[in-house]
Structures are given as C-alpha cells and as structure tokens.
Backbone as CSV, one residue per row, in Angstrom:
resi,resn,N_x,N_y,N_z,CA_x,CA_y,CA_z,C_x,C_y,C_z
1,MET,-26.799,22.195,31.056,-26.433,20.844,30.649,-26.500,20.728,29.125
2,PHE,-25.496,20.046,28.526,-25.431,19.896,27.077,-26.232,18.668,26.661
3,ASP,-27.207,18.845,25.776,-28.041,17.746,25.307,-27.636,17.336,23.896
4,LEU,-27.300,16.042,23.718,-26.986,15.525,22.397,-28.268,15.194,21.638
5,PRO,-28.251,15.290,20.315,-29.396,14.838,19.521,-29.624,13.346,19.733
6,PRO,-30.796,12.837,19.391,-31.058,11.402,19.525,-30.045,10.578,18.736
7,PRO,-29.612,9.430,19.253,-28.628,8.615,18.537,-29.210,7.985,17.276
8,ALA,-28.358,7.869,16.251,-28.738,7.221,14.992,-27.712,6.117,14.720
9,PRO,-27.993,4.892,15.157,-27.018,3.808,14.993,-27.033,3.226,13.586
10,ALA,-25.901,2.658,13.176,-25.792,1.982,11.879,-24.724,0.902,11.989
11,ILE,-24.876,-0.127,11.173,-23.852,-1.168,11.093,-23.579,-1.456,9.630
12,GLU,-22.313,-1.714,9.324,-21.878,-1.891,7.941,-21.009,-3.134,7.826
13,PHE,-21.224,-3.908,6.749,-20.412,-5.082,6.440,-19.858,-4.917,5.029
14,VAL,-18.556,-5.179,4.860,-17.919,-5.065,3.546,-17.134,-6.341,3.262
15,LEU,-17.359,-6.911,2.099,-16.581,-8.051,1.634,-15.925,-7.660,0.319
16,ALA,-14.587,-7.734,0.271,-13.827,-7.331,-0.916,-12.909,-8.455,-1.346
17,SER,-12.650,-8.534,-2.646,-11.753,-9.574,-3.152,-10.306,-9.337,-2.738
18,ARG,-9.999,-8.107,-2.355,-8.666,-7.753,-1.834,-8.824,-6.521,-0.963
19,GLY,-8.195,-6.495,0.194,-8.277,-5.336,1.064,-7.301,-4.252,0.636
20,TYR,-7.744,-2.980,0.693,-6.898,-1.850,0.316,-6.977,-0.760,1.378
21,SER,-5.835,-0.085,1.611,-5.783,1.067,2.503,-4.672,1.992,2.031
22,LYS,-4.968,3.277,1.935,-3.993,4.277,1.497,-3.367,3.904,0.165
23,GLY,-4.146,3.316,-0.724,-3.689,3.010,-2.066,-2.899,1.730,-2.224
24,LEU,-2.699,0.965,-1.140,-1.932,-0.273,-1.204,-2.771,-1.456,-0.740
25,ALA,-2.503,-2.641,-1.323,-3.158,-3.863,-0.874,-2.683,-4.197,0.542
26,GLN,-3.614,-4.617,1.393,-3.246,-4.999,2.759,-3.702,-6.402,3.123
27,THR,-4.163,-7.166,2.130,-4.441,-8.582,2.325,-3.898,-9.355,1.131
28,ASP,-3.639,-10.655,1.342,-3.225,-11.528,0.245,-4.437,-12.045,-0.524
29,GLY,-5.588,-12.043,0.124,-6.820,-12.505,-0.506,-7.977,-11.628,-0.086
30,ALA,-9.132,-12.236,0.123,-10.338,-11.482,0.450,-10.226,-10.798,1.811
31,GLN,-10.950,-9.694,1.945,-11.013,-8.969,3.220,-12.468,-8.818,3.644
32,PHE,-12.691,-9.051,4.937,-14.009,-8.824,5.525,-13.881,-7.729,6.572
33,LEU,-14.769,-6.745,6.505,-14.762,-5.618,7.438,-16.145,-5.466,8.048
34,VAL,-16.182,-5.225,9.350,-17.440,-4.903,10.013,-17.240,-3.601,10.791
35,ARG,-18.224,-2.706,10.698,-18.122,-1.389,11.326,-19.459,-1.021,11.954
36,GLY,-19.411,-0.616,13.207,-20.584,-0.103,13.894,-20.399,1.375,14.184
37,GLU,-21.472,2.142,14.050,-21.376,3.594,14.199,-22.656,4.143,14.832
38,VAL,-22.469,5.140,15.669,-23.609,5.845,16.246,-23.381,7.343,16.027
39,GLU,-24.348,7.990,15.398,-24.270,9.426,15.166,-25.182,10.169,16.129
40,PHE,-24.663,11.270,16.652,-25.435,12.194,17.485,-25.399,13.550,16.801
41,GLY,-26.199,13.714,15.760,-26.107,14.935,14.969,-24.786,14.980,14.227
42,ALA,-23.998,16.028,14.452,-22.710,16.176,13.773,-21.618,15.285,14.358
43,LEU,-21.846,14.738,15.553,-20.843,13.911,16.241,-21.092,12.442,15.946
44,SER,-20.004,11.684,15.717,-20.128,10.248,15.489,-19.076,9.482,16.287
45,VAL,-19.434,8.281,16.705,-18.532,7.372,17.397,-18.612,6.033,16.662
46,ALA,-17.459,5.466,16.305,-17.463,4.248,15.497,-16.384,3.285,15.971
47,ALA,-16.599,2.006,15.679,-15.607,0.959,15.926,-15.653,-0.008,14.753
48,GLN,-14.477,-0.499,14.334,-14.451,-1.437,13.218,-13.347,-2.470,13.384
49,TRP,-13.499,-3.583,12.651,-12.512,-4.665,12.629,-12.399,-5.170,11.202
50,LYS,-11.172,-5.537,10.793,-10.966,-6.152,9.486,-9.738,-7.043,9.536
51,ASN,-9.716,-8.059,8.688,-8.532,-8.903,8.571,-7.517,-8.231,7.654
52,VAL,-6.229,-8.366,7.991,-5.131,-7.813,7.196,-3.976,-8.798,7.195
53,ASN,-3.038,-8.602,6.263,-1.771,-9.337,6.250,-0.580,-8.396,6.291
54,SER,-0.799,-7.090,6.124,0.298,-6.133,6.094,0.976,-6.045,7.452
55,SER,2.263,-5.733,7.438,3.085,-5.579,8.648,3.191,-6.865,9.451
56,GLY,2.801,-8.001,8.876,2.877,-9.267,9.586,1.732,-9.512,10.535
57,ALA,0.716,-8.657,10.538,-0.430,-8.800,11.441,-1.488,-9.693,10.802
58,ASP,-2.508,-10.068,11.623,-3.616,-10.840,11.063,-4.942,-10.083,11.100
59,SER,-5.029,-8.999,11.885,-6.249,-8.189,11.878,-5.939,-6.785,12.389
60,GLU,-6.891,-5.870,12.152,-6.750,-4.483,12.590,-8.075,-4.015,13.169
61,ALA,-8.025,-3.449,14.363,-9.220,-2.900,15.007,-9.039,-1.397,15.190
62,GLN,-10.154,-0.668,15.186,-10.093,0.786,15.296,-11.321,1.323,16.021
63,ILE,-11.100,2.331,16.854,-12.187,3.124,17.403,-11.956,4.563,16.973
64,GLN,-13.043,5.294,16.713,-12.906,6.614,16.101,-14.008,7.549,16.577
65,ILE,-13.628,8.795,16.782,-14.586,9.853,17.100,-14.460,10.925,16.022
66,GLY,-15.599,11.324,15.444,-15.548,12.271,14.353,-16.600,13.360,14.461
67,VAL,-16.377,14.421,13.711,-17.323,15.536,13.613,-17.468,15.884,12.141
68,GLY,-18.710,16.101,11.702,-18.938,16.451,10.313,-20.100,17.403,10.156
69,GLY,-20.149,18.054,9.015,-21.242,18.975,8.748,-21.008,19.730,7.453
70,GLU,-21.958,20.578,7.095,-21.869,21.369,5.870,-21.518,22.810,6.204
71,VAL,-20.514,23.325,5.511,-20.072,24.704,5.695,-19.880,25.325,4.314
72,GLY,-20.664,26.360,4.002,-20.523,27.048,2.728,-20.718,26.156,1.519
73,GLY,-21.567,25.144,1.650,-21.811,24.225,0.549,-20.864,23.044,0.498
74,PHE,-19.838,23.021,1.367,-18.892,21.918,1.421,-19.273,20.954,2.539
75,ASP,-19.169,19.664,2.274,-19.320,18.639,3.308,-17.947,18.395,3.915
76,LEU,-17.804,18.729,5.196,-16.529,18.610,5.887,-16.606,17.536,6.964
77,GLU,-15.530,16.760,7.096,-15.446,15.736,8.131,-14.044,15.716,8.705
78,THR,-13.948,15.537,10.013,-12.658,15.353,10.664,-12.823,14.331,11.769
79,ALA,-11.764,13.546,12.031,-11.876,12.487,13.021,-10.510,12.155,13.593
80,VAL,-10.524,11.574,14.782,-9.321,11.021,15.389,-9.635,9.588,15.771
81,GLY,-8.705,8.679,15.461,-8.949,7.269,15.718,-7.746,6.586,16.348
82,TYR,-8.031,5.551,17.113,-6.983,4.685,17.682,-7.037,3.354,16.952
83,LYS,-5.909,2.939,16.327,-5.839,1.700,15.572,-4.847,0.738,16.232
84,ARG,-5.196,-0.552,16.196,-4.331,-1.560,16.804,-4.307,-2.823,15.949
85,LEU,-3.103,-3.333,15.681,-2.928,-4.583,14.965,-2.844,-5.736,15.940
86,THR,-3.300,-6.914,15.512,-3.145,-8.126,16.320,-2.313,-9.131,15.542
87,GLY,-1.643,-10.017,16.270,-0.846,-11.058,15.649,0.575,-10.664,15.329
88,LEU,1.011,-9.478,15.759,2.379,-9.038,15.522,3.334,-9.616,16.565
89,PRO,4.635,-9.732,16.240,5.627,-10.057,17.271,5.588,-9.009,18.378
90,SER,5.928,-9.403,19.585,5.805,-8.504,20.737,6.642,-7.250,20.606
91,SER,7.715,-7.292,19.805,8.595,-6.127,19.663,8.095,-5.129,18.628
92,ALA,7.067,-5.479,17.873,6.603,-4.619,16.778,5.687,-3.519,17.293
93,ASP,5.623,-2.425,16.516,4.749,-1.296,16.840,3.333,-1.648,16.393
94,GLU,2.446,-1.916,17.359,1.140,-2.471,17.028,-0.014,-1.481,17.097
95,ASP,0.235,-0.237,17.535,-0.885,0.704,17.618,-0.468,2.106,17.202
96,THR,-1.474,2.943,16.914,-1.215,4.306,16.478,-2.452,5.170,16.695
97,ILE,-2.231,6.470,16.760,-3.305,7.466,16.731,-3.296,8.081,15.340
98,GLU,-4.459,8.121,14.699,-4.545,8.601,13.325,-5.551,9.736,13.226
99,PHE,-5.175,10.797,12.506,-6.033,11.969,12.304,-6.455,12.018,10.840
100,THR,-7.735,12.241,10.590,-8.232,12.299,9.221,-9.095,13.539,9.019
101,GLY,-9.154,14.004,7.796,-10.011,15.129,7.438,-10.358,15.057,5.963
102,SER,-11.545,15.493,5.595,-11.942,15.467,4.193,-12.906,16.600,3.889
103,ALA,-12.958,16.971,2.622,-13.883,18.000,2.154,-14.381,17.601,0.773
104,SER,-15.679,17.762,0.538,-16.258,17.453,-0.765,-17.380,18.435,-1.061
105,ARG,-17.697,18.560,-2.353,-18.799,19.430,-2.742,-19.342,18.968,-4.091
106,ALA,-20.660,18.919,-4.191,-21.300,18.491,-5.432,-21.468,19.659,-6.388
107,PHE,-21.120,19.423,-7.657,-21.358,20.369,-8.744,-22.174,19.609,-9.794
108,GLY,-23.484,19.643,-9.634,-24.323,18.829,-10.501,-24.027,17.365,-10.265
109,PRO,-23.743,16.585,-11.310,-23.476,15.156,-11.127,-22.061,14.834,-10.648
110,LEU,-21.178,15.834,-10.600,-19.780,15.621,-10.226,-19.533,16.066,-8.790
111,THR,-18.912,15.183,-7.993,-18.563,15.508,-6.600,-17.073,15.296,-6.383
112,PRO,-16.243,16.345,-6.463,-14.827,16.220,-6.126,-14.657,16.088,-4.605
113,ARG,-13.547,15.460,-4.206,-13.274,15.243,-2.784,-11.766,15.233,-2.561
114,ILE,-11.329,15.835,-1.460,-9.942,15.736,-1.017,-9.931,15.199,0.405
115,ALA,-8.885,14.432,0.743,-8.804,13.830,2.074,-7.352,13.734,2.513
116,LEU,-7.117,13.888,3.818,-5.792,13.765,4.415,-5.853,12.773,5.561
117,THR,-4.811,11.940,5.681,-4.673,11.013,6.806,-3.259,11.164,7.347
118,PHE,-3.135,11.447,8.648,-1.824,11.727,9.246,-1.654,10.963,10.549
119,SER,-0.437,10.473,10.757,-0.068,9.843,12.024,1.349,10.255,12.378
120,PHE,1.568,10.570,13.653,2.924,10.899,14.113,3.813,9.664,14.154
121,ASP,3.245,8.504,14.414,3.993,7.248,14.499,3.052,6.135,14.059
122,ASP,3.133,5.764,12.794,2.171,4.825,12.214,2.472,3.387,12.631
123,LEU,1.677,2.458,12.109,1.779,1.056,12.481,3.046,0.411,11.926
124,GLY,3.459,-0.704,12.564,4.615,-1.451,12.093,5.880,-0.625,12.133
125,ALA,6.680,-0.729,11.069,7.958,-0.007,11.009,7.799,1.447,10.591
126,THR,6.618,1.816,10.092,6.406,3.180,9.622,6.336,4.162,10.775
127,ARG,6.994,5.281,10.616,6.944,6.324,11.636,5.961,7.395,11.175
128,GLN,6.375,8.656,11.083,5.439,9.698,10.655,4.931,9.412,9.242
129,SER,3.616,9.577,9.045,3.008,9.243,7.760,1.935,10.251,7.395
130,LEU,1.967,10.714,6.146,0.924,11.596,5.613,0.475,11.038,4.277
131,TYR,-0.836,10.793,4.158,-1.422,10.341,2.900,-2.458,11.360,2.465
132,ALA,-2.285,11.913,1.267,-3.211,12.907,0.706,-3.827,12.328,-0.558
133,GLU,-5.141,12.434,-0.655,-5.836,11.873,-1.806,-6.827,12.867,-2.382
134,ALA,-6.862,12.955,-3.703,-7.857,13.745,-4.416,-8.629,12.803,-5.323
135,GLY,-9.944,12.972,-5.350,-10.752,12.083,-6.167,-12.051,12.745,-6.566
136,ALA,-12.876,11.982,-7.279,-14.168,12.501,-7.710,-15.103,11.342,-7.995
137,ALA,-16.395,11.603,-7.815,-17.449,10.659,-8.180,-18.350,11.348,-9.193
138,LEU,-18.618,10.673,-10.297,-19.462,11.220,-11.353,-20.720,10.362,-11.470
139,ARG,-21.870,10.958,-11.172,-23.134,10.234,-11.266,-23.559,10.148,-12.729
140,VAL,-23.644,8.921,-13.242,-24.005,8.719,-14.644,-25.412,8.141,-14.794
141,ALA,-26.010,7.722,-13.697,-27.393,7.260,-13.656,-27.873,7.447,-12.227
142,ALA,-29.154,7.178,-11.989,-29.728,7.442,-10.663,-28.965,6.743,-9.549
143,HIS,-28.460,5.535,-9.794,-27.790,4.761,-8.745,-26.404,4.290,-9.169
144,THR,-25.824,4.948,-10.172,-24.530,4.515,-10.702,-23.554,5.678,-10.720
145,ARG,-22.330,5.431,-10.205,-21.299,6.471,-10.185,-19.992,5.921,-10.732
146,LEU,-19.272,6.761,-11.471,-17.904,6.467,-11.856,-16.970,7.125,-10.839
147,LEU,-15.909,6.424,-10.452,-15.027,6.864,-9.374,-13.597,7.017,-9.887
148,PHE,-12.910,8.056,-9.423,-11.526,8.317,-9.803,-10.767,8.804,-8.566
149,HIS,-9.482,8.437,-8.446,-8.688,8.963,-7.329,-7.201,8.894,-7.662
150,VAL,-6.440,9.789,-7.027,-4.983,9.744,-7.032,-4.520,10.156,-5.645
151,GLY,-3.550,9.426,-5.103,-3.080,9.701,-3.746,-1.568,9.691,-3.671
152,ARG,-1.042,10.404,-2.693,0.399,10.465,-2.475,0.688,10.241,-0.994
153,ARG,1.627,9.330,-0.705,1.999,9.055,0.684,3.476,9.334,0.901
154,GLU,3.761,10.137,1.928,5.122,10.427,2.378,5.252,9.873,3.788
155,ARG,6.292,9.057,4.042,6.403,8.413,5.356,7.851,8.129,5.719
156,GLY,8.096,8.118,7.011,9.381,7.703,7.524,9.345,6.218,7.829
157,GLY,10.451,5.507,7.599,10.502,4.077,7.858,9.827,3.254,6.797
158,GLY,9.516,3.847,5.647,8.863,3.124,4.556,9.013,3.892,3.259
159,ASP,8.639,3.259,2.165,8.778,3.879,0.852,7.660,4.888,0.598
160,ASP,8.007,6.024,0.013,7.002,6.976,-0.472,6.455,6.461,-1.803
161,TYR,5.211,6.810,-2.110,4.631,6.322,-3.363,3.434,7.171,-3.768
162,THR,3.071,7.057,-5.036,1.847,7.641,-5.580,0.945,6.502,-6.033
163,ALA,-0.327,6.565,-5.645,-1.302,5.539,-6.010,-2.444,6.184,-6.777
164,PHE,-3.091,5.404,-7.621,-4.194,5.952,-8.404,-5.126,4.815,-8.817
165,GLY,-6.330,5.193,-9.253,-7.270,4.176,-9.667,-8.581,4.758,-10.150
166,ALA,-9.457,3.865,-10.590,-10.771,4.247,-11.093,-11.711,3.073,-10.903
167,GLY,-13.016,3.356,-10.989,-13.962,2.272,-10.808,-15.385,2.698,-11.067
168,ILE,-16.298,1.795,-10.740,-17.729,2.043,-10.891,-18.441,1.520,-9.655
169,SER,-19.434,2.287,-9.198,-20.197,1.960,-7.999,-21.681,1.886,-8.358
170,GLN,-22.357,0.838,-7.884,-23.768,0.639,-8.193,-24.570,0.421,-6.909
171,GLN,-25.514,1.324,-6.642,-26.438,1.156,-5.513,-27.497,0.127,-5.902
172,ILE,-27.695,-0.879,-5.022,-28.669,-1.936,-5.266,-29.674,-1.924,-4.117
173,GLY,-30.821,-1.349,-4.339,-31.786,-1.229,-3.258,-31.347,-0.185,-2.251
174,ALA,-31.913,-0.274,-1.043,-31.664,0.745,-0.028,-30.399,0.502,0.774
175,HIS,-29.897,-0.738,0.786,-28.839,-1.062,1.747,-27.560,-1.632,1.144
176,VAL,-27.516,-1.851,-0.169,-26.391,-2.559,-0.766,-25.718,-1.695,-1.834
177,VAL,-24.377,-1.666,-1.813,-23.580,-1.000,-2.846,-22.530,-1.997,-3.337
178,ALA,-22.463,-2.193,-4.656,-21.438,-3.040,-5.265,-20.452,-2.151,-6.021
179,GLU,-19.166,-2.489,-5.931,-18.134,-1.692,-6.600,-17.145,-2.588,-7.326
180,LEU,-16.616,-2.069,-8.408,-15.485,-2.678,-9.102,-14.465,-1.570,-9.323
181,ARG,-13.264,-1.755,-8.760,-12.228,-0.718,-8.844,-10.931,-1.296,-9.381
182,TRP,-10.219,-0.474,-10.121,-8.862,-0.780,-10.558,-7.905,0.049,-9.718
183,HIS,-6.889,-0.608,-9.145,-5.871,0.051,-8.321,-4.503,-0.125,-8.964
184,ASP,-3.659,0.896,-8.822,-2.276,0.798,-9.305,-1.439,1.824,-8.541
185,SER,-0.125,1.711,-8.686,0.782,2.695,-8.096,1.929,2.941,-9.057
186,ALA,2.659,4.011,-8.804,3.803,4.358,-9.652,5.059,3.590,-9.260
187,ARG,4.941,2.666,-8.266,6.121,1.947,-7.793,5.840,0.443,-7.726
188,SER,5.312,-0.106,-8.802,4.951,-1.526,-8.843,6.137,-2.450,-8.590
189,ALA,7.352,-1.996,-8.878,8.540,-2.824,-8.680,8.809,-3.126,-7.206
190,LEU,8.163,-2.394,-6.296,8.396,-2.597,-4.866,7.705,-3.844,-4.328
191,GLY,6.799,-4.455,-5.096,6.191,-5.682,-4.612,4.709,-5.775,-4.888
192,ASP,4.138,-6.890,-4.453,2.750,-7.224,-4.765,1.767,-6.160,-4.295
193,ALA,1.970,-5.582,-3.122,1.021,-4.605,-2.577,0.907,-3.365,-3.458
194,TYR,1.932,-3.084,-4.270,1.972,-1.882,-5.109,1.495,-2.141,-6.541
195,GLU,1.223,-3.394,-6.878,0.951,-3.751,-8.264,-0.493,-3.466,-8.682
196,SER,-0.711,-3.448,-9.995,-2.020,-3.173,-10.574,-2.953,-4.361,-10.404
197,ARG,-4.233,-4.090,-10.054,-5.232,-5.163,-9.971,-6.633,-4.579,-9.908
198,ALA,-7.596,-5.395,-10.260,-9.001,-5.050,-10.114,-9.532,-5.666,-8.822
199,VAL,-10.369,-4.906,-8.116,-10.926,-5.350,-6.837,-12.434,-5.171,-6.866
200,ALA,-13.150,-6.251,-6.560,-14.609,-6.209,-6.475,-15.009,-6.216,-4.997
201,SER,-16.054,-5.464,-4.655,-16.517,-5.421,-3.265,-18.020,-5.242,-3.224
202,ILE,-18.585,-5.626,-2.073,-19.997,-5.405,-1.822,-20.156,-4.907,-0.390
203,ARG,-20.956,-3.871,-0.208,-21.141,-3.244,1.101,-22.618,-3.261,1.478
204,LEU,-22.895,-3.741,2.687,-24.251,-3.729,3.242,-24.269,-2.797,4.430
205,ARG,-25.216,-1.863,4.461,-25.319,-0.908,5.564,-26.780,-0.814,6.014
206,PHE,-26.964,-0.938,7.322,-28.305,-0.889,7.893,-28.350,0.134,9.027
C-alpha cells in the first residue's frame, strides 16, 4: 500500500489593484483571489477562485494537481489544472485543461526562473496557447526582493505578444507579502489589457 506523507494545508488571499495573467490585465479594477492548497510531500492539490473581466466572464475557478521537488540543485514544478469561467454566454468556450512547468535555481542572492504554460484549447476564443516566461528575483535585503520578467505568448484565435515588467517585493512578518510591479507589453496599441501600468498587491498566506 502506498502511504502519502502527512498533509500540510495552506490558504492564501491576494488583493491586487489590477488582476494580471500571462502578462495581460484581466480585470478592469481590483482583483481578489483566494486559494486553498494541501501538500503531501512532493504532491499538491489546490483550488482557487478570482474575479475577472477578460473574455466577457465575471470569475474564474481552477483545480490543480502538481508535483515539485529539487533535482540537481534546481527547484522543479509541474502541474495540470482544470479552469472554468463563469458569466459567459452559453455559446462561449468556458473551460480548459492547462499544463504548467517551471524551473528555478538560486545563485547567491539571485534566483533565475523559467516557466511554461500550455493549453490545447484555451478559454474564450483562444485555441492552442503557449506562454513562456523568463524572470529573476534579486534579494537586496533580508525580506526584500527586486523582480524582473519577460514573457512571450503564441496563440491561435488571438494576438501574439511579448510582455515584460519589473517590481519590488517586501515580506512583512511571517504571513504577508506586499508587491509593487510595473507591467507593459510590446503591443500596447491592441488595447487597455496590453498597456503599461503599475500594480500594487498584498498576499496573506497561512
């Protein structure tokens, strides 16, 4: 019989001045996200909900199963998730299966990271979608990090684009992280979701 390690539950709340996903804004105003997760050693099971305005929906829910661990000094994670939008017209594509993977490694105060997100048939009008992102976190004090990222998305049924940004993250006590990030894309002419802006957020995790 296969025995799992003891469960390690956690819950997370995030409030942001603007919601972002794959380098694009997905709300017209503030976004609230709640996520519950249970880890069994390297295995994790999670569920989350957040409000959105993209694709004409009003919220997005997701369940996800993931595996992570350290291999050769690299922190590796991979997961598969089911995502569903609510509030869409009945004819719209409201759900998708999404595959994610990431790798990171610390070199002193610098931690580079790469991540991939893929779907065979994404939400709304988007069909096959691949988003690749490279970034880094630079620790400049015990609880302060500078953040950098650049991402590229190729998709059917939607515009391809490159997104990029930078920011600062501050750990406040054991359970709170505050961030200020600047987001932009190389295709700002496509509309508000692609335009440059600063986003403030606060995350509580217990």
